[in-house]
Structure formats: C-alpha cells, structure tokens
mmCIF file of the C-alpha atoms, coordinates in Angstrom:
data_MODEL
# 
_entry.id   MODEL 
# 
loop_
_atom_site.group_PDB 
_atom_site.id 
_atom_site.type_symbol 
_atom_site.label_atom_id 
_atom_site.label_alt_id 
_atom_site.label_comp_id 
_atom_site.label_asym_id 
_atom_site.label_entity_id 
_atom_site.label_seq_id 
_atom_site.pdbx_PDB_ins_code 
_atom_site.Cartn_x 
_atom_site.Cartn_y 
_atom_site.Cartn_z 
_atom_site.occupancy 
_atom_site.B_iso_or_equiv 
_atom_site.pdbx_formal_charge 
_atom_site.auth_seq_id 
_atom_site.auth_comp_id 
_atom_site.auth_asym_id 
_atom_site.auth_atom_id 
_atom_site.pdbx_PDB_model_num 
ATOM 1  C CA . UNK A 1 1  ? 143.896 75.631  86.411  1.00 0.00 ? 1  UNK A CA 1 
ATOM 2  C CA . UNK A 1 2  ? 142.282 78.639  84.888  1.00 0.00 ? 2  UNK A CA 1 
ATOM 3  C CA . UNK A 1 3  ? 139.595 78.972  87.472  1.00 0.00 ? 3  UNK A CA 1 
ATOM 4  C CA . UNK A 1 4  ? 139.140 81.810  89.883  1.00 0.00 ? 4  UNK A CA 1 
ATOM 5  C CA . UNK A 1 5  ? 139.035 81.410  93.643  1.00 0.00 ? 5  UNK A CA 1 
ATOM 6  C CA . UNK A 1 6  ? 135.357 82.532  93.529  1.00 0.00 ? 6  UNK A CA 1 
ATOM 7  C CA . UNK A 1 7  ? 134.694 79.829  90.916  1.00 0.00 ? 7  UNK A CA 1 
ATOM 8  C CA . UNK A 1 8  ? 136.326 77.136  93.172  1.00 0.00 ? 8  UNK A CA 1 
ATOM 9  C CA . UNK A 1 9  ? 134.473 78.258  96.320  1.00 0.00 ? 9  UNK A CA 1 
ATOM 10 C CA . UNK A 1 10 ? 131.224 78.172  94.534  1.00 0.00 ? 10 UNK A CA 1 
ATOM 11 C CA . UNK A 1 11 ? 131.775 74.727  93.246  1.00 0.00 ? 11 UNK A CA 1 
ATOM 12 C CA . UNK A 1 12 ? 132.865 73.323  96.545  1.00 0.00 ? 12 UNK A CA 1 
ATOM 13 C CA . UNK A 1 13 ? 130.396 75.161  98.886  1.00 0.00 ? 13 UNK A CA 1 
ATOM 14 C CA . UNK A 1 14 ? 127.338 74.675  96.760  1.00 0.00 ? 14 UNK A CA 1 
ATOM 15 C CA . UNK A 1 15 ? 127.824 70.894  97.034  1.00 0.00 ? 15 UNK A CA 1 
ATOM 16 C CA . UNK A 1 16 ? 128.869 70.791  100.761 1.00 0.00 ? 16 UNK A CA 1 
ATOM 17 C CA . UNK A 1 17 ? 126.690 69.600  103.599 1.00 0.00 ? 17 UNK A CA 1 
ATOM 18 C CA . UNK A 1 18 ? 127.799 72.695  105.294 1.00 0.00 ? 18 UNK A CA 1 
ATOM 19 C CA . UNK A 1 19 ? 130.463 75.379  105.084 1.00 0.00 ? 19 UNK A CA 1 
ATOM 20 C CA . UNK A 1 20 ? 132.367 76.587  108.227 1.00 0.00 ? 20 UNK A CA 1 
ATOM 21 C CA . UNK A 1 21 ? 133.670 80.073  107.885 1.00 0.00 ? 21 UNK A CA 1 
ATOM 22 C CA . UNK A 1 22 ? 136.489 80.272  110.468 1.00 0.00 ? 22 UNK A CA 1 
ATOM 23 C CA . UNK A 1 23 ? 137.813 83.640  111.417 1.00 0.00 ? 23 UNK A CA 1 
ATOM 24 C CA . UNK A 1 24 ? 136.600 87.175  110.609 1.00 0.00 ? 24 UNK A CA 1 
ATOM 25 C CA . UNK A 1 25 ? 138.149 87.377  107.093 1.00 0.00 ? 25 UNK A CA 1 
ATOM 26 C CA . UNK A 1 26 ? 136.076 84.152  106.254 1.00 0.00 ? 26 UNK A CA 1 
ATOM 27 C CA . UNK A 1 27 ? 132.771 85.138  107.624 1.00 0.00 ? 27 UNK A CA 1 
ATOM 28 C CA . UNK A 1 28 ? 132.624 88.796  106.732 1.00 0.00 ? 28 UNK A CA 1 
ATOM 29 C CA . UNK A 1 29 ? 135.652 89.936  104.767 1.00 0.00 ? 29 UNK A CA 1 
ATOM 30 C CA . UNK A 1 30 ? 137.772 90.881  107.920 1.00 0.00 ? 30 UNK A CA 1 
ATOM 31 C CA . UNK A 1 31 ? 139.865 94.090  108.345 1.00 0.00 ? 31 UNK A CA 1 
ATOM 32 C CA . UNK A 1 32 ? 140.555 94.511  104.654 1.00 0.00 ? 32 UNK A CA 1 
ATOM 33 C CA . UNK A 1 33 ? 136.705 95.023  104.095 1.00 0.00 ? 33 UNK A CA 1 
ATOM 34 C CA . UNK A 1 34 ? 136.612 98.309  106.003 1.00 0.00 ? 34 UNK A CA 1 
ATOM 35 C CA . UNK A 1 35 ? 135.962 101.343 104.159 1.00 0.00 ? 35 UNK A CA 1 
ATOM 36 C CA . UNK A 1 36 ? 137.473 101.947 101.660 1.00 0.00 ? 36 UNK A CA 1 
ATOM 37 C CA . UNK A 1 37 ? 137.538 98.319  100.446 1.00 0.00 ? 37 UNK A CA 1 
ATOM 38 C CA . UNK A 1 38 ? 140.172 98.304  97.602  1.00 0.00 ? 38 UNK A CA 1 
ATOM 39 C CA . UNK A 1 39 ? 140.332 94.411  97.438  1.00 0.00 ? 39 UNK A CA 1 
ATOM 40 C CA . UNK A 1 40 ? 136.571 93.924  97.198  1.00 0.00 ? 40 UNK A CA 1 
ATOM 41 C CA . UNK A 1 41 ? 136.706 91.495  100.195 1.00 0.00 ? 41 UNK A CA 1 
ATOM 42 C CA . UNK A 1 42 ? 133.540 89.931  101.312 1.00 0.00 ? 42 UNK A CA 1 
ATOM 43 C CA . UNK A 1 43 ? 132.733 86.874  103.488 1.00 0.00 ? 43 UNK A CA 1 
ATOM 44 C CA . UNK A 1 44 ? 132.013 83.588  102.003 1.00 0.00 ? 44 UNK A CA 1 
ATOM 45 C CA . UNK A 1 45 ? 128.194 83.840  102.596 1.00 0.00 ? 45 UNK A CA 1 
ATOM 46 C CA . UNK A 1 46 ? 128.081 87.063  100.581 1.00 0.00 ? 46 UNK A CA 1 
ATOM 47 C CA . UNK A 1 47 ? 130.360 85.723  97.934  1.00 0.00 ? 47 UNK A CA 1 
ATOM 48 C CA . UNK A 1 48 ? 128.459 82.286  97.572  1.00 0.00 ? 48 UNK A CA 1 
ATOM 49 C CA . UNK A 1 49 ? 124.826 83.036  98.527  1.00 0.00 ? 49 UNK A CA 1 
ATOM 50 C CA . UNK A 1 50 ? 122.421 80.281  99.334  1.00 0.00 ? 50 UNK A CA 1 
ATOM 51 C CA . UNK A 1 51 ? 124.906 77.929  101.019 1.00 0.00 ? 51 UNK A CA 1 
ATOM 52 C CA . UNK A 1 52 ? 124.528 76.191  104.454 1.00 0.00 ? 52 UNK A CA 1 
ATOM 53 C CA . UNK A 1 53 ? 127.004 78.341  106.420 1.00 0.00 ? 53 UNK A CA 1 
ATOM 54 C CA . UNK A 1 54 ? 128.360 78.211  110.031 1.00 0.00 ? 54 UNK A CA 1 
ATOM 55 C CA . UNK A 1 55 ? 130.126 81.383  110.950 1.00 0.00 ? 55 UNK A CA 1 
ATOM 56 C CA . UNK A 1 56 ? 132.890 81.229  113.616 1.00 0.00 ? 56 UNK A CA 1 
ATOM 57 C CA . UNK A 1 57 ? 134.118 84.884  114.027 1.00 0.00 ? 57 UNK A CA 1 
ATOM 58 C CA . UNK A 1 58 ? 137.309 85.576  116.007 1.00 0.00 ? 58 UNK A CA 1 
ATOM 59 C CA . UNK A 1 59 ? 140.955 86.010  115.571 1.00 0.00 ? 59 UNK A CA 1 
ATOM 60 C CA . UNK A 1 60 ? 143.057 84.258  116.356 1.00 0.00 ? 60 UNK A CA 1 
ATOM 61 C CA . UNK A 1 61 ? 141.224 81.116  115.835 1.00 0.00 ? 61 UNK A CA 1 
ATOM 62 C CA . UNK A 1 62 ? 140.634 78.629  118.606 1.00 0.00 ? 62 UNK A CA 1 
ATOM 63 C CA . UNK A 1 63 ? 140.705 75.093  117.340 1.00 0.00 ? 63 UNK A CA 1 
ATOM 64 C CA . UNK A 1 64 ? 138.702 73.866  120.457 1.00 0.00 ? 64 UNK A CA 1 
ATOM 65 C CA . UNK A 1 65 ? 135.682 75.793  119.016 1.00 0.00 ? 65 UNK A CA 1 
ATOM 66 C CA . UNK A 1 66 ? 136.089 74.223  115.698 1.00 0.00 ? 66 UNK A CA 1 
ATOM 67 C CA . UNK A 1 67 ? 136.146 70.806  117.335 1.00 0.00 ? 67 UNK A CA 1 
ATOM 68 C CA . UNK A 1 68 ? 132.992 71.621  119.208 1.00 0.00 ? 68 UNK A CA 1 
ATOM 69 C CA . UNK A 1 69 ? 131.153 72.780  116.172 1.00 0.00 ? 69 UNK A CA 1 
ATOM 70 C CA . UNK A 1 70 ? 132.026 69.697  114.275 1.00 0.00 ? 70 UNK A CA 1 
ATOM 71 C CA . UNK A 1 71 ? 131.003 67.295  117.097 1.00 0.00 ? 71 UNK A CA 1 
ATOM 72 C CA . UNK A 1 72 ? 127.709 69.263  117.406 1.00 0.00 ? 72 UNK A CA 1 
ATOM 73 C CA . UNK A 1 73 ? 127.001 69.103  113.863 1.00 0.00 ? 73 UNK A CA 1 
ATOM 74 C CA . UNK A 1 74 ? 127.817 65.366  113.533 1.00 0.00 ? 74 UNK A CA 1 
ATOM 75 C CA . UNK A 1 75 ? 125.735 64.482  116.529 1.00 0.00 ? 75 UNK A CA 1 
# 
C-alpha cells in the first residue's frame, strides 16, 4: 500500500486504548538491537513515543500472561 511499517504502527498505536508489546523484540528491539545495531531495531515505545504501552518481555511468549494482562486491563 506504499506505507512503511512505522507509518502503520504510528497510525494504529496512536489511536489505540493501549498497545501491548509482547516479547523482547516488541518492547525493546530484542537481540537484533544489540551493538552494533545494523537494522536500527527499536521497541514500539521508542518507535512511536507517547502511546499507552504495556510491556510484556520474555521469549518464548506465554499466552497465559497475555490473557492475564487483558483480563486485568478490561476489569
């Protein structure tokens, strides 16, 4: 569609009630961010500043943790 991933993330996350960053790559850029960082990887909070963000570090992801966060947020 001619839009970058950063443009799409900015559009979606700025209008979201909250953004849940699941896993190390989502919340801080993960292993590829280590020095040197040839990819320019960053977490979603740095890529799209000012959003309401819930960070869920950890790999592999545990779906029980996501369910708990969603239930907590909704209640």
